[in-house]
N, C-alpha and C positions, 0 to 999 in steps of 0.2 A: 739437485738435478743440474746438469749442465745446460748451457745455451747452445752447444754445438748440435748440428744435425747430421754430420758425417763422422765416421769413426776417428777417434783420436790417433794421431801419429807421433813419431819422434819429433817432427817439426813443431807440432802443437806444444809438446812438453818443453822443448828448448825455448820456444818463445815465452812460455810462462815463467821459466826460470830466469830469462833475461829481463823480465818486467821489473821496473824500478822497485816496486813494493817487495817482490821476492828478494831482489838483490839486497835491499836494506834489511830485510828479515834475517837472511843468512849471514850477512856481514856483521850484524849486531851480535849474533850468536858466536861467530868466530872470535870476535874481540872480547866478549864477556864470559862465555860459558866454558870454553875449552873442552877437554874430554869429560864425558860423564863418568861417574864412579864405576858403573857397570862396564863401560867400554874399557876402562883402565884394568879392571879385574880380568877380563877375558884376554885382552891384549898381552898383559904381563904373564898370564898363565900359559898361553900358546905360543908366544913369541919371546922366548927367554933369552935369546942372544941379541944383545943391544947393537952388535955390529951388523945385524941383518939388513939387507937391502930390501926395502918395502915399496909396494906399489898400492896406491889408493885410487880406486876408481870412484867417480862422482865426488871429487874433492870439494866442490862448491867453493866457498870463500875461505877455505883453508883451516877450518876448526880442528878437524882431526889430524891432518898432516902436521900442523904446527904443534899440536898436542903431543904427537909422537916424537917430534924433535925435543920437546921440553922433557920428555921422559928419558931422553938420552939415546934414542935410536940414531944410527950413524948416517943413514942416507934414505931419504924418502922421495919418491916421485909420485905426484898427484896429478890426476887429469880430470877434466870435465868438458862436456860439450856446450856449456853455457859460457860464452866468451866474457860476459860482464862479471860473472862470478870468479872466473879464473883471474881476471885482472884485479879484482878485490883481494884474492889470495896472494897474488904477487905483491901487491901494495903492502899488505899486512906483514909479509915476510921481510920486505925491506925495512918497514918501520921497526921491526923487532930484531933487525940485523941477523936473521937466520939465513945461513948460507948453505946448509946441507939438505934443504928441501927445494925441489924443482917442480915447477908447474907447467903444464901443457894443455893445449886444446885437443881433445880427442873424444870419439864416440865409442863407448864400450861395445856396442853391437858390431863394429867394423874391425875389431882387433884380429879376428880370424875369419877366414872364409874357406869352407870345404876343408877344414883342417890345416890350412896353410896361412901364414901371416901375410897380410897385405903389405907391400913395401913401396907402392908407387902412388899413394893417395896424396891429394893436395896437402899443403903444410899447415893450414889453419882452418878450423871450423868457422863458419859464418852463421848468422842468424837465419839466413834464408835456406842454407843447405847443411845443417849439422851432420847429416849422415855421410857427407863426403870426407870428413876428417879421419885421420888415423894416426895414432901415437907412433907407430913404426915408421911412417913415411915422413914424419916432421923432422927437418934438418936440425931444429933445436934439440931434438931428443934422439938423434940418429944412433946414439950409444945404447939405446934400448934394444935388447935382443931377446929372442926366444929363450925360455928357460934361464932367465937371468935375475929372477927375484926370489928372495928367501921367504917371502910372505906376501899375500895380497889382502886387501880390505875393500869393502863396499858398504860403508856405514850409513846409519840413519835411513834405512829402508830404500836406499838409492836404487838397488836392483829392481825393486818393486815399482819404481817410477818409470820403467821402460814398458810401453804398451806392447802387448803381444807375447805369448809364452815362447814362441820360437825366437823372438828377438832377445828375450832374457836368457834363453839357452845359448844364443850366439855369444852374449857377453860372458857367460860362465866358461864357454869353450875358449874364448880369447884370453881370459885370465889364466885358465889352465895352460895354455900355450906359453905364456910368459913366465909361469912359475917353475922353479926347479923341482925335481922330484923330491917328495917329502914335505914341500912347503904347504903351510896352512892357508886357507881362505877363511876370513872372518867377515861375516855380514849379518844384517838384521832384516827382519820382516815383521809385519803384523801377523796375527794368527786369528782367523775369523771364527774359530771354534773355542777360543780360550775363555771367553766370558759369556755368561748367560744372555746378557743383553745383545751381544754380537750374534750369538746363535739364533736368537729370535729374529733379529733383523735379517740375517741371511736366509733363514727359512722362508721369510716372506719374499725376499728377493728371488729365491728359487722358483717360487710360484709365479712371480711376475715374468721371469725369463722363460718359464715353460709355456706361458701364454703369449709369448712374443711381444710383450709390452714394455720391455726394458728401454732405457734411454738409448737412442740410436747412436750416440757418440761412443758408447762403451764397446770395447773389443770383445771381451769375454767375461763370463761369470766370475765375480770377485772384484771387478773394476769399480772404482769410484772416481768421480770428477767433481770437485767441490770448491767452495770459496773458503780459504783459511781465515783465521781470526784477523790477520793483517790485510785482508781484502785482496788477496791475489789467488788465482786458480791453481789447484793442485790435482794432478793425476796420481792415483795410487791403486796398485793391485793388491788385494788382501787375499793371500792364499790360505789353504789349510796345510797342516804339517805334511800330509801325504804328498801333496803337490811338490813341495820343495825336495822331499826325499827322492822322488822320481826325477826331478830336474838335475839334481846332483849326480845321480847314477847315470843318467843319460849323457852327461857332459864330462865324464871321466873323473869326477871327484868322489872321494870316500868320506861319508859322514862320520865325524868323530864325536861331536858334542852338540847338543842344543838345549836351551833352557830359557824361560821367561825372565825378563829383566828384573822384576820385583824379587825373584829368588836369588839374584846375584849380588844385589846391592841396594841400599836405601838412598835414593836420589834426592838431592837438594830441590827445593821448591822451584827455583828458576828452571831447572832441567825438566821437571814434571810439567811446568807450564809450557815449555818449548816442544815437548814431545810426548806422545802417547805410549802406552805399554807396547812392548815389542818382544819378539823372540830372537835370541842370539843363536847363530849357527857357526860352527867350525867344521870345515871339511879339509881333507888333505889330498894332495896329488900323489 
């Protein structure tokens, strides 16, 4: 259970990701883990052109973006609304002398508004106002244009760490606007119906929500707000498969593929320790 008494917002999540323990957690993973085996399987299956220009939402400390560069992809733009994590990503890129990965501060939920890209937002996210940042309005990334990316990614359940279904749909619409026609979107989520223990847990949660006794910090059914093993707070929305199918259809994406991680690759123990089972999704514009 959370300690919050008011609904969680993007500002709550941004502050949690900027917390020193969270920064250390994700920075350690960026330095030591790199891409998971399952991530590499899906990426190389659906992004066959190494000259592709790729966009990664929720890049964190750079684990995936720098992994993409290591695989030989020509140009990657990664963005995140947590300033501390972006700074760690930039630092790691400099340390490894990687020059074809660009990082920026931006909020995935503000990439598009009413079907149009925002172009006049402040240049940098702040801890106090993460929702005011926008990738398109940042002078450092002014070369980012609508329909300019050959593929988009939102890995390690990043999309599900956005509170509110409409906010997650805003992120999907924004990525859709930035992707070229035919471009794939690769992302992951939990699946609350995948395992028996999860189904039992959410059956009980459904009863709690029906009685109006749910945690008041949670925005909608499927939300969790918990303390991670490294002692920092994590918000996560756990959808069922039908919810994601509906969200993709509502935001212009066509579902092409989905599968649980364990059926794609056998992960090394450090990866299993770092992350739970998840479902991979591939949709196409």
